[in-house]
Structures are given as structure tokens and as C-alpha cells.
C-alpha positions in Angstrom: -100.4 15.4 -28.8 -98.9 19.0 -29.5 -101.0 22.0 -29.3 -101.4 23.7 -32.4 -103.5 26.7 -31.3 -100.6 29.6 -31.9 -100.1 28.0 -35.6 -104.2 27.8 -36.3 -104.8 31.5 -34.9 -102.0 32.9 -37.1 -103.1 31.1 -40.1 -106.8 32.5 -39.6 -105.6 35.7 -39.0 -103.7 36.2 -42.1 -106.3 34.6 -44.2 -108.7 37.2 -42.9 -106.6 39.9 -44.0 -106.3 38.2 -47.0 -109.7 38.1 -47.6 -110.5 41.8 -46.8 -107.4 43.1 -48.5 -108.9 45.5 -51.9 -107.2 44.1 -55.3 -105.2 46.6 -55.7 -103.1 45.5 -52.6 -103.3 41.9 -53.7 -101.9 42.9 -56.8 -99.0 44.4 -55.5 -97.4 41.7 -53.8 -99.8 40.5 -51.0 -101.5 37.5 -52.7 -97.9 36.6 -54.2 -96.6 36.3 -50.5 -99.8 34.8 -49.9 -99.0 31.8 -52.6 -95.4 31.5 -51.2 -96.4 30.9 -48.0 -99.2 28.4 -48.7 -97.0 26.4 -51.1 -94.3 25.9 -47.6 -96.8 25.4 -45.6 -98.5 22.7 -47.9 -94.3 21.5 -48.4 -93.9 20.8 -45.2 -97.4 19.1 -44.3 -96.8 16.9 -46.9 -93.1 15.9 -46.0 -94.6 14.9 -42.3 -98.1 12.8 -43.8 -96.1 11.4 -47.0 -92.5 10.8 -46.6 -90.5 9.9 -49.1 -93.2 11.3 -51.7 -92.5 14.0 -54.6 -94.5 17.2 -52.8 -97.5 18.4 -55.0 -97.7 22.2 -55.7 -100.0 24.7 -54.6 -101.2 25.9 -58.1 -101.3 29.7 -58.5 -105.4 30.3 -58.8 -105.7 33.9 -58.8 -105.7 36.7 -56.2 -108.4 35.9 -54.9 -108.2 32.3 -53.6 -104.7 33.2 -51.8 -106.7 33.8 -48.4 -108.3 30.0 -48.4 -105.1 28.5 -49.9 -103.4 29.9 -47.0 -106.1 28.9 -44.6 -106.0 25.2 -46.2 -102.6 24.7 -45.8 -102.4 26.1 -42.5 -104.8 24.0 -41.1 -103.4 20.9 -42.9 -100.0 21.8 -41.1 -101.5 22.2 -38.0 -103.4 18.7 -37.8 -100.0 17.2 -39.4 -97.9 18.5 -36.6 -100.6 17.9 -34.1 -101.1 14.2 -34.9 -97.4 13.4 -36.2 -96.0 10.3 -34.6 -92.7 11.9 -33.6 -92.7 13.2 -30.4 -90.3 16.4 -31.0 -92.5 18.6 -33.2 -92.3 21.9 -31.5 -89.1 23.5 -33.6 -91.5 22.8 -36.7 -94.5 23.9 -35.2 -92.5 27.5 -33.7 -90.7 27.8 -37.2 -94.4 27.5 -39.1 -95.6 30.0 -36.9 -92.6 32.2 -37.5 -93.3 31.6 -41.1 -96.7 33.2 -41.2 -95.9 36.2 -39.3 -93.2 37.0 -41.2 -95.7 36.8 -44.3 -98.2 38.8 -42.8 -95.9 41.8 -42.1 -94.2 41.2 -45.4 -97.7 41.4 -46.7 -98.4 44.6 -45.7 -102.0 43.6 -44.3 
């Protein structure tokens, strides 16, 4: 099984910062950045778990829910990667970690 600790830690770090951010910072783009990331992480998890099925979109539920959306979708992707039957998911894991770190940087948190 693939060790997804690095992804989980990166996702938790971003989610914690989004939760602690003031409303003004969230509205200036941090929440939009988090939502875009949550949508991408969910898409990747769904492709692994349900290949061939039309992916479902993470809804825009407001700036105060985006931290939880990032946490849930990131955890889902980590679990999908960890338990995927394909023997080589390291590249996908590395890419997901990179996406989370870049989102954190762009969000300014």
C-alpha cells in the first residue's frame, strides 16, 4: 500500500489555515483557491474509484465551508491512492501533494 501521509499532512495544513483565515482573506481569493483545489482533488479521487463514470462537482457552499471541502476531498484522494489496485500511483501522489502546496502558496495563507 502507498504511504499517503505527506498528502494528508499537506491537506490538513491547508484546511487548518483556511479555517483560521478571516472572512476578508477568504473573500479575496483564498476560498476560491480552496474550492478549485477541492474540485480537482475530488475529480482525481473519483477517476480512481469510479473510472468511466461522470465525475460529480463539489458545490460552492460558501467561504466558510471550503476548509472542510478541502479536508474531505483530500482525505478521499489519499485513501483512493493508498488502496488503489494499480501498483504505481506514486506519480499521482506526488502531483497531488504539489497541487495542495501550490494552492496554499497562491492563497496567501
